[in-house]
C-alpha positions as CSV (number, residue, x, y, z in Angstrom):
1,M,45.7,41.9,134.5
2,S,42.4,40.1,134.2
3,K,39.7,40.9,131.7
4,K,37.4,42.3,134.4
5,A,40.2,44.6,135.7
6,M,40.9,45.7,132.1
7,Y,37.1,46.4,131.6
8,D,36.9,48.4,134.9
9,L,40.0,50.4,133.9
10,R,38.5,51.3,130.5
11,N,35.3,52.4,132.1
12,M,37.1,54.5,134.6
13,L,39.1,56.2,131.8
14,C,35.9,56.8,129.8
15,D,34.2,58.4,132.8
16,E,37.2,60.8,133.2
17,L,36.9,61.6,129.5
18,D,33.2,62.3,129.8
19,E,33.8,64.6,132.8
20,L,36.3,66.6,130.8
21,A,33.8,66.9,127.9
22,R,31.2,68.3,130.4
23,K,33.5,71.2,131.3
24,G,32.8,72.8,127.9
25,E,35.7,75.0,127.0
26,L,39.0,73.1,127.4
27,G,42.4,74.6,128.1
28,A,45.7,73.3,126.7
29,G,46.2,71.1,129.8
30,D,42.8,69.6,129.4
31,L,43.4,68.8,125.8
32,E,46.6,67.1,126.6
33,I,44.9,64.9,129.3
34,A,42.1,64.1,126.9
35,H,44.7,63.0,124.3
36,K,46.4,60.7,126.8
37,L,43.1,59.2,127.9
38,T,42.0,58.5,124.3
39,D,45.4,56.9,123.5
40,T,45.1,54.6,126.6
41,I,41.6,53.6,125.8
42,K,42.6,52.7,122.2
43,N,45.5,50.6,123.5
44,I,43.2,48.7,125.9
45,D,40.8,48.0,123.0
46,K,43.7,46.6,120.9
47,I,44.9,44.4,123.8
48,E,41.3,43.0,124.3
49,M,41.0,42.4,120.5
50,L,44.3,40.4,120.5
51,E,43.2,38.4,123.5
52,D,39.9,37.6,121.8
53,D,42.0,36.2,118.9
54,G,43.7,33.8,121.2
55,Y,46.8,35.6,122.4
56,S,47.7,35.3,126.1
57,R,48.4,38.3,128.3
58,D,51.3,36.3,129.7
59,E,53.1,36.5,126.4
60,D,55.5,39.3,125.6
61,Y,53.5,41.5,123.3
62,S,56.4,43.9,122.6
63,R,58.6,40.9,121.6
64,R,55.8,39.4,119.5
65,Y,54.8,42.6,117.7
66,S,58.1,44.5,117.3
67,R,61.2,43.5,115.4
68,D,63.6,43.9,118.2
69,G,61.5,43.3,121.3
70,D,61.5,46.0,123.9
71,W,62.8,49.3,122.7
72,Q,65.7,49.9,125.1
73,S,67.4,53.3,125.2
74,G,69.9,55.3,127.2
75,I,69.0,59.0,127.6
76,D,71.3,61.7,128.6
77,L,68.8,64.3,129.7
78,G,71.1,67.3,129.8
79,T,70.5,71.0,130.5
80,A,72.1,72.0,127.2
81,N,71.8,68.9,125.1
82,T,69.8,65.6,125.1
83,L,71.2,62.4,123.6
84,I,69.4,59.1,123.0
85,I,71.4,56.0,122.5
86,H,69.6,53.0,120.8
87,N,71.3,49.7,120.0
88,G,74.7,51.1,121.0
89,K,74.4,54.1,118.7
90,V,73.6,57.8,119.2
91,V,70.4,58.2,117.3
92,V,69.4,61.6,118.7
93,D,71.7,64.5,119.7
94,E,69.7,67.7,120.0
95,P,69.7,70.9,122.1
96,S,67.4,70.6,125.1
97,I,64.9,73.3,124.1
98,V,61.4,73.4,122.8
99,A,59.3,76.0,121.1
100,L,55.6,76.3,122.1
101,D,52.6,78.2,120.8
102,V,51.8,80.8,123.5
103,H,48.0,80.6,123.0
104,T,47.5,76.9,122.7
105,G,50.5,75.4,124.4
106,K,51.0,73.2,121.3
107,L,54.5,72.1,120.5
108,V,56.0,74.0,117.5
109,A,59.5,72.7,117.4
110,I,62.1,70.8,119.5
111,G,65.9,70.5,119.5
112,T,67.9,72.1,116.7
113,Q,64.9,73.6,115.0
114,A,63.8,75.2,118.3
115,R,67.3,76.4,119.0
116,Q,67.3,78.3,115.7
117,M,64.2,80.1,116.9
118,H,65.7,81.0,120.4
119,E,65.8,84.7,121.0
120,K,64.2,85.3,117.6
121,T,60.6,84.5,118.3
122,N,57.5,86.7,117.8
123,P,55.0,87.2,120.6
124,N,53.0,84.1,119.5
125,I,55.9,81.6,120.1
126,K,58.1,81.1,123.1
127,T,61.2,79.0,123.5
128,I,61.7,77.1,126.7
129,R,64.8,75.3,128.1
130,P,63.0,72.7,130.3
131,L,66.0,71.9,132.4
132,K,68.0,74.3,134.7
133,D,71.0,73.4,136.7
134,G,70.7,69.8,135.7
135,V,67.1,69.3,137.0
136,I,63.7,69.7,135.5
137,A,62.4,73.3,135.7
138,D,59.3,72.8,133.4
139,F,57.6,69.4,133.8
140,N,55.3,69.8,130.8
141,A,58.0,71.1,128.4
142,T,60.3,68.2,129.5
143,E,57.6,65.6,128.7
144,L,56.9,67.2,125.3
145,M,60.6,67.3,124.5
146,L,61.1,63.7,125.4
147,R,58.1,62.5,123.4
148,G,59.3,64.5,120.4
149,M,62.8,63.2,120.5
150,I,61.7,59.6,121.0
151,K,59.5,59.9,117.9
152,K,62.6,60.8,115.9
153,V,63.9,57.3,116.4
154,K,62.7,54.9,113.8
155,T,60.1,52.5,115.3
156,S,58.2,51.6,112.2
157,G,57.0,48.0,112.1
158,N,55.5,48.0,115.6
159,L,51.8,47.3,116.1
160,F,51.8,49.4,119.3
161,A,53.8,52.4,120.3
162,P,57.2,50.9,121.5
163,S,57.5,49.5,125.0
164,I,60.4,51.6,126.2
165,R,63.0,50.8,128.8
166,M,64.9,54.0,129.7
167,V,68.2,54.6,131.5
168,I,68.4,58.3,132.3
169,C,71.4,60.2,133.7
170,I,70.8,62.5,136.8
171,P,73.1,64.7,138.7
172,S,74.7,63.1,141.8
173,G,73.4,65.8,144.0
174,S,69.7,65.3,143.0
175,T,67.1,65.4,145.7
176,N,64.3,62.8,145.9
177,V,61.8,65.3,144.5
178,E,64.1,66.0,141.5
179,I,64.6,62.3,140.8
180,R,60.9,61.7,141.0
181,A,60.3,64.6,138.5
182,V,62.6,62.9,136.0
183,R,61.0,59.6,136.5
184,D,57.5,61.0,136.1
185,S,58.4,62.9,132.9
186,A,60.0,59.7,131.4
187,E,57.0,57.6,132.3
188,H,54.6,60.1,130.8
189,A,56.7,60.2,127.7
190,G,56.2,56.5,127.2
191,G,58.8,54.8,129.4
192,R,57.6,51.4,130.7
193,E,60.7,50.8,132.8
194,V,62.7,53.8,133.9
195,Y,66.1,53.4,135.6
196,M,68.4,56.2,136.9
197,I,72.1,56.4,136.8
198,Y,74.3,59.2,138.3
199,E,76.0,61.3,135.7
200,P,79.6,60.7,137.0
201,M,79.0,56.9,136.8
202,A,77.7,57.2,133.3
203,A,80.6,59.4,132.3
204,A,83.0,56.8,133.8
205,L,81.4,54.0,131.8
206,G,81.4,56.1,128.7
207,A,85.2,56.7,129.2
208,G,85.7,53.0,129.2
209,L,86.7,52.8,132.9
210,D,86.3,49.5,134.8
211,V,84.0,50.9,137.5
212,E,83.7,47.5,139.2
213,A,87.4,47.2,139.8
214,P,88.8,47.5,143.4
215,E,90.7,50.7,142.5
216,G,89.9,54.4,142.4
217,N,88.8,56.2,139.2
218,M,87.9,59.8,139.2
219,V,85.8,61.8,136.7
220,I,84.8,65.4,136.2
221,D,81.7,65.8,134.1
222,I,81.2,69.5,133.1
223,G,77.8,69.7,131.5
224,G,75.5,72.6,130.7
225,G,73.9,73.0,134.2
226,T,76.2,71.2,136.7
227,T,79.7,70.0,137.2
228,E,79.9,66.5,138.6
229,I,83.1,65.4,140.4
230,A,83.2,61.9,141.7
231,C,85.6,59.2,142.9
232,I,84.3,55.7,141.9
233,S,85.4,52.3,143.2
234,L,83.8,48.8,143.2
235,G,80.8,49.9,141.2
236,G,79.8,52.8,143.5
237,I,80.5,56.5,144.1
238,V,82.8,56.9,147.1
239,C,82.8,60.7,147.4
240,S,81.4,63.3,145.1
241,E,80.6,67.0,144.7
242,S,78.0,68.6,142.4
243,I,78.0,72.3,141.8
244,N,75.8,74.5,139.6
245,V,78.8,76.0,137.8
246,A,79.0,74.7,134.2
247,G,78.4,75.6,130.6
248,D,75.5,77.9,131.1
249,V,77.4,79.9,133.8
250,F,80.4,80.1,131.4
251,T,78.0,81.5,128.7
252,N,76.6,84.1,131.2
253,D,80.2,85.1,132.2
254,I,81.0,85.8,128.6
255,Q,77.9,87.9,128.1
256,S,78.7,89.9,131.3
257,Y,82.3,90.4,130.2
258,V,81.4,91.8,126.8
259,R,78.8,94.0,128.3
260,Q,81.1,95.4,131.0
261,Q,84.4,95.6,129.1
262,H,83.2,96.6,125.6
263,N,79.7,98.1,126.4
264,I,78.0,95.8,123.9
265,R,75.0,93.6,124.4
266,I,75.1,90.1,122.9
267,G,72.7,87.3,123.1
268,E,73.0,83.8,124.6
269,R,73.6,82.2,121.2
270,T,76.4,84.5,120.3
271,A,78.0,84.0,123.7
272,E,77.7,80.3,123.2
273,A,79.4,80.6,119.8
274,I,82.3,82.6,121.5
275,K,82.7,79.9,124.2
276,C,82.8,77.1,121.6
277,S,85.2,78.9,119.4
278,I,87.8,80.6,121.7
279,G,86.7,79.4,125.2
280,A,89.9,78.9,127.2
281,A,91.0,78.2,130.8
282,V,94.5,79.6,130.5
283,S,95.8,82.8,128.9
284,D,98.9,81.3,127.2
285,L,97.8,78.4,124.9
286,E,100.5,76.8,122.8
287,E,98.1,76.9,119.8
288,E,96.3,80.2,119.8
289,P,92.9,80.3,118.2
290,E,91.9,83.2,115.9
291,D,90.1,86.1,117.5
292,F,86.3,86.1,117.4
293,V,84.7,89.1,115.8
294,V,81.4,90.0,117.3
295,T,78.9,92.8,116.4
296,G,76.2,94.1,118.7
297,P,74.4,97.3,119.8
298,N,76.3,99.7,121.9
299,M,74.6,100.0,125.2
300,L,74.7,103.8,125.3
301,T,74.1,104.8,121.6
302,A,72.3,101.6,120.3
303,L,74.4,102.0,117.2
304,P,76.2,98.8,115.9
305,Q,79.7,98.2,117.2
306,T,82.2,95.5,116.3
307,V,85.0,94.2,118.5
308,S,87.5,91.5,118.2
309,L,87.7,89.1,121.2
310,S,90.8,87.1,122.1
311,Y,91.0,83.8,123.9
312,S,92.9,85.4,126.7
313,E,90.0,87.7,127.4
314,I,87.6,84.8,127.6
315,A,90.0,83.0,130.0
316,Y,89.8,86.1,132.2
317,A,86.0,86.2,131.9
318,L,85.8,82.5,133.0
319,E,88.4,82.7,135.8
320,K,85.9,83.2,138.7
321,S,83.8,80.3,137.7
322,L,86.7,78.0,137.0
323,T,88.0,78.8,140.5
324,K,84.8,77.4,141.9
325,I,85.4,74.1,140.0
326,D,89.0,74.1,141.3
327,A,87.7,74.4,144.9
328,A,85.1,71.6,144.4
329,L,87.8,69.3,143.0
330,M,90.1,70.0,145.9
331,K,87.2,69.3,148.3
332,V,86.7,65.8,146.8
333,L,90.4,65.1,146.8
334,E,90.6,66.0,150.5
335,S,87.7,63.7,151.4
336,M,89.1,60.7,149.5
337,P,90.5,57.7,151.4
338,P,94.4,57.5,151.1
339,E,94.5,54.3,149.1
340,L,92.0,55.6,146.5
341,Y,94.0,58.8,146.4
342,A,97.1,56.9,145.4
343,D,95.1,55.2,142.6
344,I,93.9,58.5,141.3
345,V,97.4,59.9,141.2
346,K,98.4,56.8,139.2
347,N,95.4,56.6,136.9
348,G,94.7,60.3,136.5
349,I,91.4,62.1,136.3
350,Y,89.0,61.9,133.4
351,L,87.3,65.0,131.9
352,A,83.9,64.6,130.2
353,G,81.0,66.8,129.1
354,G,81.0,69.8,126.9
355,G,83.0,71.8,129.4
356,A,86.0,69.5,128.8
357,L,86.3,71.3,125.4
358,I,87.4,74.5,127.1
359,K,90.9,74.9,125.8
360,G,93.7,74.4,128.3
361,L,91.3,73.2,131.1
362,D,93.2,69.9,131.5
363,R,96.5,71.8,131.8
364,R,95.1,74.2,134.3
365,L,93.7,71.5,136.6
366,G,96.9,69.4,136.2
367,E,99.1,72.3,137.3
368,K,96.9,72.9,140.3
369,T,96.7,69.3,141.5
370,G,99.8,67.7,140.2
371,I,97.7,64.8,138.8
372,P,97.5,63.9,135.1
373,F,94.2,64.6,133.3
374,H,92.6,62.6,130.4
375,V,90.3,64.4,127.9
376,A,88.0,62.3,125.9
377,E,88.2,62.5,122.1
378,D,84.6,63.5,122.0
379,P,83.6,64.5,125.5
380,L,80.0,65.3,124.5
381,R,79.4,61.6,123.6
382,G,81.9,60.0,125.9
383,P,84.1,57.6,123.9
384,A,87.3,56.2,125.3
385,P,89.8,58.9,126.3
386,M,93.0,59.6,124.6
387,S,96.3,58.7,126.2
388,P,97.0,61.2,129.0
389,A,99.9,63.6,129.2
390,P,101.6,64.2,132.5
391,P,100.7,67.5,134.2
392,S,102.8,70.5,133.4
393,R,104.8,71.8,136.4
394,R,105.9,75.2,135.3
C-alpha cells in the first residue's frame, strides 16, 4: 500500500471516529467500534513511523518484529470447547462460553471462569454459549471469546499485535452463510489469513490417518453440537453426513430423564457431570462405573431429594439420540462406493470428539455394523488411536 493510500485510509478512519463522537451518548456496540478504529489508526501510525526510519513495506514486518515470524494457529471452534494449537502444542483448551455485563456488554470472563459462573449469575451478568449446533449463534460473543482466548497465548516480544494465520474447523454441513460468519469472526478477532477445514478431515488428520492415500478412511466426530460422519479418500471427503445430535443433546436427554423418571430438576452442569461420569451407550458394560448421586429440588414439593443414578439408566436415556447416530452412519455406509466400503471394513472406523468417551459406544456401533471401531486415547484432542479390537458379535 502506498503512502498516499495509507494517508487516505487514516483520514477515513478518523472521520468515522469523529462521526461516532458527534452522536453523544454511545452504546456498547459504538464503544467497541471506536476501540477498533482507534487501534487501527495507532497501527497505521506505527507503520508510517517505521517507513520513515527506512524500513520497506515490502519487507515482512511480522518476521522482523516477532521472534517466530507469523503467529500460526489451529483453532477448533467447538460448540462445547475451543482449542488453540500453536507450534504443535495445545496452548488453550477452554469451554466455549463467555460472561458479559448486561448493562455495558463488557466481557467479564471467558472459558473455564465463565463456565463456573454458568447458571449461577446475578441479573447483572449473563453467560452466553456463542455457538449452537456447531455454528455461530452470537457473532459478537464469538469474536470476544476468540480475542480473549488468543490473548491467553504468550505473544510477548512482538512490536505489534501478532499477525495471525488461523486454520479453523467447521462442520461439513455448513452453509455459505455459516462459513462466512466464522471467517468474519476470526478476522475481527485478529486473523490476517483465515483458512477453513471440515471437522471430519481435521479429525482424520488428528487420528494420524493418511488422508491423501488412495484408500478409504472413515471418521465419526461426535462434538458438542454436531456429529460428523465422513468417508475420506485422496485428500477429500467422498460422502458425509452431519446431524445436530451430539453432546448437548445427550445432556438435554439426561436432564429430561431425571425430570420425568425421578421428578427432580437438575441443571445443565449437573447433567454434564453425569454424562462424563456414567454416560453409556449399552446397559451391560464389562467394567461398571459407580452410581452417580444427584440432589435437586423435587418438582412437586420443592424440597431437596437425592437419587442414585446407574449407567444403565443413562444408556436408556440416550437411546433415542444414539439411534439417530446409528441411522446417519448407515446412510453414509449405504452411499459409499464398493471399493471404499471394502477399505473401511479392513481399516475400521475412527471415533473422535467428546462423544467418543461415551462408554460402550464403540461396541454398540461395532455390533450394529460388523465393522471394527477405533477410539482415540484422547478423543478431545485427537492423538493417534489405540489398536482396534474386532467388533463383538453376540
